[in-house]
Residue frames as qw, qx, qy, qz and C-alpha x, y, z in Angstrom:
[[0.427, -0.468, -0.552, -0.543, -52.49, 53.81, 70.08],
 [0.160, -0.141, -0.707, 0.674, -54.27, 54.61, 73.34],
 [0.255, -0.668, -0.523, -0.463, -57.52, 55.92, 74.81],
 [0.131, -0.001, -0.507, 0.852, -58.26, 58.53, 77.50],
 [0.336, -0.628, -0.596, -0.371, -61.60, 58.95, 79.29],
 [0.064, 0.153, -0.448, 0.879, -62.29, 61.70, 81.85],
 [0.360, -0.614, -0.685, -0.157, -65.24, 61.46, 84.28],
 [0.190, 0.074, -0.301, 0.932, -65.72, 64.90, 85.80],
 [0.428, -0.338, -0.253, -0.799, -69.49, 64.86, 86.38],
 [0.676, -0.389, -0.626, 0.006, -69.91, 62.53, 89.36],
 [0.380, -0.838, 0.066, -0.387, -70.08, 63.61, 93.01],
 [0.910, -0.375, 0.009, 0.175, -67.37, 61.25, 94.28],
 [0.521, -0.524, 0.366, 0.566, -64.12, 62.14, 92.50],
 [0.484, 0.755, -0.280, -0.341, -62.60, 63.46, 89.29],
 [0.759, -0.186, 0.607, 0.146, -61.33, 60.34, 87.54],
 [0.475, 0.671, -0.408, -0.398, -59.43, 59.61, 84.35],
 [0.875, -0.056, 0.471, 0.094, -58.76, 56.32, 82.63],
 [0.350, 0.726, -0.477, -0.352, -56.15, 55.64, 79.97],
 [0.956, 0.037, 0.278, 0.090, -54.99, 52.62, 78.04],
 [0.066, -0.712, 0.579, 0.392, -51.54, 52.11, 76.55],
 [0.900, 0.334, 0.278, -0.023, -51.56, 50.22, 73.24],
 [0.059, 0.815, -0.526, -0.236, -48.13, 49.59, 71.73],
 [0.839, 0.346, -0.394, -0.147, -46.32, 46.94, 69.61],
 [0.663, 0.134, -0.605, 0.421, -43.89, 46.04, 72.41],
 [0.528, -0.656, -0.407, 0.354, -43.32, 46.66, 76.09],
 [0.142, 0.890, -0.025, 0.432, -42.75, 50.34, 76.78],
 [0.593, 0.056, -0.539, 0.595, -40.61, 49.27, 79.77],
 [0.297, -0.774, -0.146, -0.541, -42.85, 51.18, 82.18],
 [0.400, -0.108, -0.643, 0.644, -41.85, 52.24, 85.66],
 [0.299, -0.843, -0.368, -0.256, -44.19, 53.89, 88.13],
 [0.533, 0.127, -0.290, 0.785, -42.10, 56.67, 89.65],
 [0.275, -0.902, -0.312, 0.114, -42.58, 59.21, 92.41],
 [0.501, 0.406, -0.070, 0.761, -40.57, 62.38, 91.77],
 [0.334, -0.607, -0.420, 0.586, -39.98, 64.97, 94.52],
 [0.171, 0.972, 0.133, 0.088, -40.48, 68.68, 94.14],
 [0.283, -0.868, 0.350, 0.209, -37.26, 70.66, 93.76],
 [0.794, -0.011, 0.492, 0.358, -35.80, 68.32, 91.13],
 [0.078, 0.695, -0.336, -0.630, -33.61, 70.04, 88.54],
 [0.748, 0.334, 0.566, 0.095, -34.28, 69.00, 84.95],
 [0.050, -0.454, 0.497, 0.738, -32.98, 69.57, 81.46],
 [0.688, 0.432, 0.163, -0.560, -35.33, 69.44, 78.48],
 [0.682, 0.509, -0.480, -0.215, -33.04, 67.26, 76.38],
 [0.196, -0.407, 0.865, -0.220, -32.04, 64.70, 79.01],
 [0.744, -0.494, 0.312, 0.324, -31.02, 61.95, 79.22],
 [0.051, -0.669, 0.506, 0.542, -27.85, 62.59, 77.18],
 [0.169, -0.139, 0.869, 0.445, -27.97, 61.42, 73.59],
 [0.376, 0.545, 0.722, -0.198, -31.72, 61.60, 73.10],
 [0.389, 0.830, 0.300, 0.264, -31.56, 64.84, 71.12],
 [0.489, -0.120, -0.038, 0.863, -29.08, 67.66, 70.57],
 [0.043, 0.876, 0.395, 0.273, -30.26, 71.23, 70.98],
 [0.406, 0.331, -0.229, 0.821, -28.47, 74.54, 71.58],
 [0.240, -0.338, 0.208, -0.886, -31.19, 76.00, 73.82],
 [0.434, -0.283, -0.855, -0.004, -32.61, 73.32, 76.13],
 [0.485, -0.674, -0.113, -0.546, -35.30, 74.21, 78.61],
 [0.425, 0.073, -0.735, 0.524, -34.08, 74.01, 82.20],
 [0.496, -0.569, -0.101, -0.648, -36.31, 74.05, 85.26],
 [0.054, 0.131, -0.848, 0.510, -36.68, 73.07, 88.90],
 [0.348, -0.428, -0.775, -0.310, -39.90, 71.21, 89.68],
 [0.293, -0.371, 0.230, -0.851, -42.43, 73.08, 91.82],
 [0.810, -0.176, 0.162, -0.536, -44.58, 70.01, 92.48],
 [0.348, -0.237, 0.907, 0.006, -43.98, 66.37, 93.30],
 [0.683, 0.269, -0.305, -0.607, -45.45, 63.92, 90.79],
 [0.616, -0.087, 0.779, -0.081, -46.42, 60.27, 90.44],
 [0.527, 0.587, -0.313, -0.530, -45.96, 59.11, 86.85],
 [0.899, 0.090, 0.409, 0.127, -45.51, 56.20, 84.51],
 [0.037, -0.716, 0.485, 0.502, -42.32, 56.50, 82.49],
 [0.877, 0.451, 0.133, -0.099, -41.58, 55.10, 79.04],
 [0.825, 0.427, -0.115, 0.351, -38.29, 53.57, 77.85],
 [0.632, -0.444, -0.129, 0.622, -36.44, 55.52, 80.54],
 [0.348, 0.300, 0.268, 0.847, -36.79, 58.62, 78.34],
 [0.184, -0.204, 0.036, -0.961, -39.68, 60.49, 79.86],
 [0.274, 0.218, 0.727, -0.590, -43.23, 60.49, 81.17],
 [0.167, -0.173, -0.726, -0.644, -46.37, 59.37, 79.39],
 [0.522, -0.575, -0.530, -0.342, -48.96, 59.40, 82.19],
 [0.473, -0.155, -0.594, 0.632, -49.34, 60.72, 85.73],
 [0.293, -0.865, -0.342, -0.221, -50.49, 63.23, 88.32],
 [0.325, 0.384, -0.422, 0.754, -48.87, 65.88, 90.50],
 [0.259, -0.294, -0.726, 0.565, -49.48, 66.76, 94.14],
 [0.180, 0.187, 0.109, -0.960, -51.57, 69.81, 93.18],
 [0.547, 0.401, 0.659, -0.326, -54.11, 67.64, 91.36],
 [0.486, 0.647, -0.313, -0.497, -53.08, 68.18, 87.73],
 [0.730, -0.061, 0.670, 0.119, -52.92, 65.01, 85.63],
 [0.410, 0.664, -0.354, -0.516, -51.89, 64.31, 82.06],
 [0.808, 0.083, 0.582, 0.050, -51.63, 61.62, 79.45],
 [0.119, 0.586, -0.542, -0.591, -49.50, 61.40, 76.31],
 [0.779, 0.298, 0.542, -0.104, -51.11, 59.47, 73.44],
 [0.421, -0.095, 0.611, 0.664, -49.93, 58.78, 69.91],
 [0.461, 0.769, 0.261, -0.358, -51.08, 60.97, 67.02],
 [0.713, 0.167, 0.429, 0.529, -49.52, 60.21, 63.63],
 [0.310, 0.799, 0.294, 0.424, -50.49, 63.63, 62.26],
 [0.448, -0.815, -0.045, 0.364, -48.48, 65.49, 64.91],
 [0.596, 0.554, 0.035, 0.580, -46.24, 68.14, 63.37],
 [0.502, -0.672, -0.192, 0.509, -44.03, 69.99, 65.86],
 [0.342, 0.936, 0.057, 0.063, -42.73, 72.14, 62.98],
 [0.616, 0.489, -0.283, 0.548, -39.30, 73.68, 62.45],
 [0.599, -0.434, -0.393, 0.546, -37.22, 74.58, 65.47],
 [0.010, 0.915, 0.033, 0.401, -37.47, 78.16, 66.72],
 [0.668, 0.061, -0.468, 0.575, -34.13, 78.54, 68.52],
 [0.081, -0.504, 0.195, -0.838, -35.36, 81.63, 70.36],
 [0.748, -0.432, 0.054, -0.501, -37.53, 79.48, 72.61],
 [0.237, -0.433, 0.853, -0.172, -36.13, 76.88, 75.02],
 [0.677, 0.126, -0.586, -0.428, -36.79, 73.31, 73.88],
 [0.541, -0.245, 0.722, -0.356, -38.12, 70.26, 75.68],
 [0.207, 0.132, -0.878, -0.411, -38.27, 66.92, 73.91],
 [0.625, -0.229, -0.393, -0.635, -41.60, 65.18, 73.48],
 [0.671, -0.184, -0.703, 0.149, -40.83, 62.57, 76.14],
 [0.333, -0.224, -0.513, 0.759, -40.43, 65.28, 78.81],
 [0.156, -0.377, -0.286, -0.867, -43.21, 67.58, 77.60],
 [0.620, -0.569, -0.444, -0.309, -45.79, 66.15, 80.01],
 [0.682, -0.329, -0.412, 0.508, -43.30, 65.94, 82.89],
 [0.233, 0.158, -0.063, 0.958, -42.52, 69.64, 82.49],
 [0.378, -0.470, -0.276, -0.748, -46.18, 70.59, 82.77],
 [0.749, -0.487, -0.448, -0.024, -46.71, 68.34, 85.80],
 [0.610, -0.110, -0.321, 0.717, -43.61, 69.80, 87.43],
 [0.189, 0.034, -0.044, 0.980, -44.64, 73.41, 86.98],
 [0.364, -0.272, -0.281, -0.845, -48.44, 73.75, 86.78],
 [0.224, 0.061, 0.790, -0.568, -51.22, 73.24, 89.33],
 [0.561, 0.502, 0.458, -0.473, -54.14, 73.57, 86.91],
 [0.632, 0.448, 0.530, 0.344, -54.97, 73.06, 83.26],
 [0.194, 0.971, 0.122, 0.067, -55.07, 76.84, 82.76],
 [0.351, -0.811, 0.408, 0.230, -51.55, 77.22, 84.19],
 [0.685, -0.077, 0.633, 0.354, -50.26, 74.41, 81.99],
 [0.525, 0.697, 0.418, 0.253, -51.66, 76.05, 78.87],
 [0.024, -0.990, 0.116, 0.072, -49.96, 79.32, 79.77],
 [0.555, -0.544, 0.542, 0.318, -46.64, 77.47, 79.96],
 [0.736, 0.348, 0.513, 0.271, -47.08, 76.29, 76.38],
 [0.314, 0.946, 0.062, 0.049, -46.46, 79.84, 75.12],
 [0.241, -0.874, 0.414, 0.077, -42.91, 79.76, 76.46],
 [0.564, -0.349, 0.728, 0.172, -41.53, 76.49, 75.05],
 [0.581, 0.435, -0.521, -0.449, -40.79, 74.50, 71.91],
 [0.862, -0.139, 0.462, -0.154, -41.56, 70.77, 71.87],
 [0.146, 0.605, -0.710, -0.329, -38.86, 68.77, 70.09],
 [0.925, 0.154, -0.173, -0.300, -39.45, 65.60, 68.14],
 [0.212, -0.525, 0.824, -0.030, -37.59, 62.44, 69.22],
 [0.811, 0.116, -0.481, -0.313, -37.63, 58.75, 68.33],
 [0.432, -0.442, 0.723, -0.308, -37.43, 55.71, 70.56],
 [0.548, -0.009, 0.836, -0.008, -37.01, 52.07, 69.56],
 [0.197, 0.125, 0.745, 0.625, -37.66, 52.98, 65.94],
 [0.016, -0.737, -0.663, -0.130, -40.87, 54.91, 66.66],
 [0.114, 0.407, -0.022, 0.906, -41.34, 58.67, 66.44],
 [0.134, -0.404, -0.683, 0.593, -42.78, 60.25, 69.59],
 [0.138, -0.329, -0.388, -0.850, -45.70, 61.88, 67.76],
 [0.184, -0.378, -0.788, 0.450, -47.66, 62.80, 70.85],
 [0.246, -0.576, -0.170, -0.761, -50.73, 64.78, 71.71],
 [0.156, 0.016, -0.740, 0.654, -51.60, 65.49, 75.34],
 [0.450, -0.648, -0.476, -0.389, -54.75, 65.31, 77.42],
 [0.183, 0.171, -0.549, 0.797, -54.71, 67.32, 80.65],
 [0.475, -0.655, -0.451, -0.376, -57.22, 67.58, 83.49],
 [0.111, 0.358, -0.553, 0.744, -57.22, 69.00, 87.00],
 [0.096, -0.217, -0.861, 0.449, -58.90, 68.46, 90.33],
 [0.310, 0.353, 0.256, -0.845, -61.58, 70.99, 89.43],
 [0.640, 0.420, 0.639, -0.070, -62.62, 68.95, 86.38],
 [0.322, 0.811, -0.220, -0.436, -61.14, 71.30, 83.78],
 [0.821, 0.077, 0.506, 0.253, -59.73, 69.60, 80.68],
 [0.281, 0.797, -0.300, -0.442, -57.64, 70.33, 77.60],
 [0.880, 0.203, 0.346, 0.253, -56.41, 68.49, 74.52],
 [0.026, -0.829, 0.347, 0.438, -53.18, 69.78, 72.96],
 [0.838, 0.286, 0.379, 0.270, -52.17, 68.78, 69.44],
 [0.195, -0.613, 0.337, 0.688, -49.51, 70.19, 67.12],
 [0.655, 0.582, 0.455, 0.161, -50.25, 71.03, 63.48],
 [0.501, 0.707, 0.048, 0.497, -47.72, 72.78, 61.24],
 [0.470, 0.201, -0.397, 0.762, -45.65, 73.67, 64.27],
 [0.254, -0.359, 0.164, -0.883, -48.44, 75.37, 66.19],
 [0.064, 0.137, 0.905, -0.397, -50.43, 74.03, 69.15],
 [0.445, -0.317, -0.466, -0.696, -54.11, 73.38, 68.53],
 [0.022, 0.015, -0.779, 0.626, -55.89, 73.48, 71.88],
 [0.495, -0.480, -0.535, -0.488, -59.37, 72.34, 72.90],
 [0.141, 0.113, -0.638, 0.749, -59.97, 73.70, 76.40],
 [0.557, -0.259, 0.007, -0.789, -63.05, 72.98, 78.49],
 [0.509, -0.184, 0.742, -0.396, -64.72, 70.45, 80.76],
 [0.828, 0.340, 0.145, -0.421, -66.59, 68.97, 77.80],
 [0.583, 0.581, -0.561, -0.091, -63.44, 67.54, 76.18],
 [0.717, -0.444, 0.464, -0.271, -63.42, 64.27, 78.09],
 [0.936, 0.124, 0.324, 0.066, -62.26, 61.79, 75.42],
 [0.212, 0.780, -0.507, -0.298, -59.17, 61.21, 73.32],
 [0.944, 0.036, 0.304, 0.125, -57.81, 58.39, 71.19],
 [0.508, -0.270, 0.465, 0.673, -55.52, 58.74, 68.18],
 [0.053, 0.175, -0.468, -0.865, -55.83, 59.73, 64.51],
 [0.372, 0.632, 0.162, 0.661, -57.54, 61.55, 62.95],
 [0.142, 0.257, -0.316, 0.902, -57.10, 64.94, 64.60],
 [0.028, 0.319, 0.738, -0.594, -59.36, 65.95, 67.47],
 [0.370, 0.323, -0.039, -0.870, -61.46, 68.28, 65.32],
 [0.504, 0.139, -0.690, -0.501, -62.21, 65.41, 62.95],
 [0.212, -0.137, -0.935, 0.249, -62.93, 63.00, 65.79],
 [0.193, 0.346, 0.499, -0.770, -65.53, 65.42, 67.15],
 [0.460, 0.294, -0.321, -0.774, -67.07, 65.81, 63.69],
 [0.429, 0.045, -0.871, -0.232, -67.35, 62.04, 63.29],
 [0.082, -0.227, -0.842, 0.482, -68.89, 61.70, 66.74],
 [0.282, 0.262, 0.194, -0.902, -71.45, 64.41, 66.01],
 [0.531, 0.117, -0.529, -0.651, -73.14, 62.33, 63.30],
 [0.337, -0.128, -0.926, 0.113, -73.85, 59.52, 65.78],
 [0.513, -0.461, -0.038, -0.723, -77.06, 59.48, 67.80],
 [0.419, -0.024, -0.851, 0.316, -76.55, 57.76, 71.13],
 [0.283, -0.285, 0.231, -0.886, -79.39, 59.70, 72.78],
 [0.825, -0.142, 0.107, -0.537, -81.69, 56.66, 73.12],
 [0.104, 0.417, -0.903, -0.006, -79.49, 53.68, 73.96],
 [0.880, -0.057, 0.156, -0.445, -81.02, 50.23, 73.78],
 [0.670, -0.264, 0.683, 0.123, -79.94, 46.62, 73.50],
 [0.722, 0.513, 0.442, 0.139, -80.72, 46.80, 69.77],
 [0.161, 0.953, -0.161, -0.201, -78.50, 49.79, 69.02],
 [0.866, 0.318, -0.045, 0.383, -75.57, 49.14, 66.72],
 [0.358, -0.896, 0.191, 0.182, -72.38, 50.38, 68.37],
 [0.504, 0.717, -0.479, 0.049, -68.97, 50.78, 66.66],
 [0.911, -0.381, 0.150, -0.060, -67.12, 47.65, 67.69],
 [0.791, 0.423, -0.227, 0.379, -63.72, 47.76, 66.05],
 [0.657, -0.574, -0.108, 0.476, -60.51, 48.78, 67.82],
 [0.444, 0.435, 0.140, 0.771, -59.48, 51.56, 65.47],
 [0.188, -0.102, -0.351, 0.911, -59.24, 55.04, 67.05],
 [0.350, -0.186, -0.236, -0.887, -62.55, 56.30, 65.65],
 [0.676, -0.333, -0.597, -0.274, -64.55, 53.33, 66.93],
 [0.534, -0.237, -0.595, 0.552, -62.84, 53.46, 70.33],
 [0.008, 0.062, -0.138, 0.989, -63.57, 57.18, 70.61],
 [0.518, -0.235, -0.313, -0.761, -67.26, 56.66, 69.88],
 [0.702, -0.290, -0.650, -0.005, -67.61, 53.60, 72.08],
 [0.382, -0.122, -0.505, 0.764, -65.96, 55.48, 74.95],
 [0.215, -0.144, -0.015, -0.966, -68.43, 58.35, 74.42],
 [0.640, -0.280, -0.520, -0.491, -71.39, 55.96, 74.51],
 [0.700, -0.311, -0.608, 0.207, -70.42, 54.11, 77.66],
 [0.259, 0.023, -0.366, 0.894, -69.20, 57.23, 79.46],
 [0.353, -0.252, -0.128, -0.892, -72.63, 58.78, 79.03],
 [0.759, -0.297, -0.464, -0.348, -74.23, 55.69, 80.60],
 [0.386, 0.141, -0.727, 0.550, -72.09, 55.48, 83.73],
 [0.488, -0.686, -0.515, -0.161, -74.38, 55.13, 86.75],
 [0.220, -0.823, 0.239, -0.466, -74.11, 57.45, 89.72],
 [0.595, 0.159, -0.714, 0.333, -71.43, 55.90, 91.96],
 [0.644, -0.705, -0.225, -0.193, -72.13, 55.21, 95.60],
 [0.689, -0.635, 0.202, 0.286, -68.46, 55.15, 96.56],
 [0.043, 0.763, -0.548, -0.340, -64.95, 55.76, 95.29],
 [0.440, -0.148, 0.874, 0.145, -64.65, 52.02, 94.68],
 [0.556, 0.564, 0.607, -0.064, -67.69, 52.02, 92.39],
 [0.287, 0.905, -0.078, -0.303, -66.51, 55.11, 90.54],
 [0.135, -0.614, 0.718, 0.299, -63.07, 53.66, 89.84],
 [0.502, 0.101, 0.855, 0.078, -64.61, 50.36, 88.75],
 [0.514, 0.737, 0.372, -0.232, -66.86, 52.23, 86.33],
 [0.222, 0.855, -0.364, -0.296, -63.96, 53.99, 84.61],
 [0.283, -0.408, 0.848, 0.183, -61.84, 50.84, 84.53],
 [0.616, 0.342, 0.704, -0.090, -64.73, 48.96, 82.90],
 [0.498, 0.837, 0.052, -0.222, -64.78, 51.47, 80.04],
 [0.013, 0.754, -0.618, -0.222, -61.00, 51.26, 79.62],
 [0.478, -0.111, 0.868, 0.075, -61.27, 47.47, 79.33],
 [0.612, 0.592, 0.493, -0.177, -64.01, 47.87, 76.76],
 [0.438, 0.882, -0.120, -0.128, -61.86, 50.09, 74.53],
 [0.398, -0.602, 0.656, 0.222, -58.71, 47.99, 74.90],
 [0.642, 0.472, -0.514, -0.317, -57.19, 45.86, 72.15],
 [0.909, -0.283, 0.272, -0.139, -57.22, 42.12, 73.00],
 [0.379, -0.489, 0.726, 0.301, -54.22, 39.85, 72.55],
 [0.434, 0.087, 0.833, 0.331, -53.83, 38.42, 69.08],
 [0.425, 0.757, 0.325, -0.375, -56.11, 40.93, 67.41],
 [0.685, 0.209, 0.452, 0.531, -55.17, 40.93, 63.69],
 [0.163, 0.963, 0.212, -0.010, -54.63, 44.66, 63.38],
 [0.577, -0.529, 0.205, 0.587, -50.85, 45.09, 63.48],
 [0.467, 0.257, 0.487, 0.692, -50.66, 45.86, 59.76],
 [0.005, -0.819, -0.389, -0.422, -52.96, 48.82, 60.41],
 [0.205, 0.446, -0.361, 0.793, -50.80, 50.29, 63.17],
 [0.647, -0.514, 0.057, -0.560, -53.08, 49.09, 65.98],
 [0.418, 0.304, -0.804, 0.294, -51.53, 47.09, 68.77],
 [0.607, -0.436, -0.660, 0.079, -52.42, 45.11, 71.87],
 [0.332, -0.849, 0.062, -0.406, -53.05, 46.98, 75.11],
 [0.513, 0.276, -0.650, 0.489, -50.06, 46.80, 77.47],
 [0.230, -0.279, -0.691, 0.626, -51.67, 48.41, 80.50],
 [0.183, -0.737, -0.429, -0.489, -54.54, 50.51, 81.78],
 [0.263, -0.052, -0.504, 0.821, -54.55, 53.21, 84.45],
 [0.228, -0.810, -0.459, -0.285, -57.19, 55.09, 86.43],
 [0.310, 0.167, -0.329, 0.876, -56.17, 58.35, 88.10],
 [0.314, -0.780, -0.541, 0.040, -58.19, 59.67, 91.04],
 [0.286, 0.527, -0.094, 0.794, -57.37, 63.37, 91.07],
 [0.480, -0.723, -0.079, -0.490, -59.52, 64.13, 94.10],
 [0.828, -0.544, 0.134, -0.031, -57.76, 61.65, 96.38],
 [0.165, 0.776, -0.605, -0.068, -54.40, 61.57, 94.52],
 [0.721, -0.168, 0.672, -0.037, -54.53, 57.84, 93.96],
 [0.391, 0.551, -0.578, -0.457, -53.20, 55.98, 90.93],
 [0.834, 0.015, 0.516, -0.194, -54.48, 52.58, 89.78],
 [0.233, 0.580, -0.678, -0.386, -52.52, 50.44, 87.31],
 [0.875, 0.076, 0.434, -0.202, -53.55, 47.23, 85.55],
 [0.007, -0.479, 0.769, 0.424, -50.95, 45.39, 83.49],
 [0.793, 0.198, -0.155, -0.555, -52.79, 43.32, 80.90],
 [0.651, 0.249, -0.717, 0.029, -50.49, 40.33, 81.37],
 [0.127, 0.082, -0.788, 0.597, -51.27, 40.23, 85.10],
 [0.345, -0.574, -0.710, -0.219, -54.50, 39.39, 86.96],
 [0.413, -0.527, -0.444, 0.595, -53.62, 41.98, 89.60],
 [0.080, 0.867, 0.152, 0.467, -54.69, 45.61, 89.86],
 [0.569, -0.237, -0.351, 0.705, -52.24, 47.68, 91.89],
 [0.018, -0.905, -0.240, -0.351, -52.64, 51.16, 93.31],
 [0.505, 0.053, -0.303, 0.807, -50.64, 53.93, 94.95],
 [0.219, -0.911, -0.340, 0.081, -51.63, 56.60, 97.45],
 [0.492, 0.623, -0.104, 0.599, -49.46, 59.50, 96.40],
 [0.287, -0.828, 0.158, -0.455, -49.73, 61.34, 99.73],
 [0.859, -0.477, 0.187, -0.004, -48.09, 58.39, 101.50],
 [0.827, 0.382, -0.107, 0.398, -44.99, 58.28, 99.32],
 [0.512, -0.749, 0.107, 0.407, -41.74, 59.34, 100.98],
 [0.654, 0.670, 0.107, 0.334, -39.87, 61.52, 98.50],
 [0.321, -0.925, 0.149, 0.140, -37.42, 63.31, 100.81],
 [0.540, -0.498, 0.563, 0.379, -34.41, 61.41, 99.47],
 [0.097, 0.377, -0.646, -0.657, -35.16, 61.55, 95.77],
 [0.669, 0.112, -0.404, -0.613, -37.16, 59.48, 93.26],
 [0.466, -0.115, 0.844, -0.240, -38.77, 56.19, 94.25],
 [0.553, 0.286, -0.492, -0.608, -40.17, 53.58, 91.88],
 [0.686, -0.031, 0.710, -0.155, -41.70, 50.19, 91.30],
 [0.136, 0.218, -0.778, -0.574, -41.66, 47.97, 88.21],
 [0.713, 0.072, 0.193, -0.670, -45.26, 47.00, 87.36],
 [0.752, 0.273, -0.564, -0.205, -43.94, 43.82, 85.72],
 [0.016, -0.303, 0.842, -0.445, -42.99, 42.59, 89.18],
 [0.552, -0.240, -0.699, -0.386, -45.37, 39.65, 89.60],
 [0.370, -0.275, -0.740, 0.489, -45.36, 39.93, 93.40],
 [0.098, 0.023, 0.148, -0.984, -47.22, 43.25, 93.30],
 [0.226, -0.507, -0.777, -0.298, -50.91, 43.24, 94.18],
 [0.324, -0.804, -0.488, 0.098, -53.30, 45.73, 95.75],
 [0.131, -0.988, 0.075, -0.032, -51.92, 48.74, 97.60],
 [0.857, 0.146, -0.078, 0.488, -48.22, 48.93, 96.66],
 [0.019, -0.958, 0.089, -0.271, -47.44, 52.34, 98.15],
 [0.585, -0.711, 0.389, 0.007, -45.06, 50.78, 100.66],
 [0.897, 0.080, 0.323, 0.290, -43.26, 48.77, 97.97],
 [0.424, 0.877, -0.083, 0.208, -41.64, 51.82, 96.35],
 [0.778, -0.387, 0.073, 0.490, -37.87, 51.95, 96.68],
 [0.054, -0.821, 0.239, 0.517, -35.24, 54.61, 95.86],
 [0.766, 0.336, 0.441, 0.326, -34.21, 54.58, 92.22],
 [0.203, -0.467, 0.299, 0.807, -31.81, 56.63, 90.14],
 [0.557, 0.683, 0.466, -0.068, -33.64, 58.10, 87.16],
 [0.572, 0.073, 0.332, 0.747, -31.95, 59.39, 83.99],
 [0.064, 0.521, 0.300, 0.797, -34.11, 62.49, 83.74]]
């Protein structure tokens, strides 16, 4: 489970928030990857076997959050393209077409961040690849992706019966989980949030439909920010509102506590991270990272981290 909110209508910065809801720690690392890194679409070894893996050399440096050491689930590149992988039970990558090179679902987002500068470029790359299903810690990586760029363009990519279903345009600012995006938009269309008041009944559960609609309501009410600080705080406030609190009795329904929240500032290439078990918000200025000698990383579970942690990154060997 997760939520993504894009704010591309203010005059300060293009901002995106996301929450990560999962039944256990995803073992996140915040990693800076340099441009020029050679990759293989089925790495690390043992994740999946495939006779025609996609191979590429990254064109752009990226700052990402990794999951289980298998791939990337959130992040931004130096050109100002950002992306977020969320769970979608109805994902169907379809049968393998061996004529196209394959990249497993955990590296799908990383490939796009490595090679594309805009949403439009990323969508063009989708014509050339096959996304391969994998599992991690007993969970299938049934992902759909949200992408946005520094110009405010946006896209949602889902897979149905082996084919990508794409919603492309600045208006597609929200994403949660099941049902499919078409159905989420249909359900939202029957709501009337045009005259908000303190007496209005607002969906208050933590299921994906209610989170989608609550995110739509509060996104529409965001006040004009007077600074970057206010803009980031506004997006983070929405992400906290659509998070799942500890102990919520929803596990039997496939809904889990929120592990962390992020806000990505595409305009200034800054990345804010809030671990829900920590009172500290940390952030990274991507342009200040030194990537000349390979990947650098921090562990957000490090309790000594607070505030600007750009200078706390250290070299780290990564398996992909």
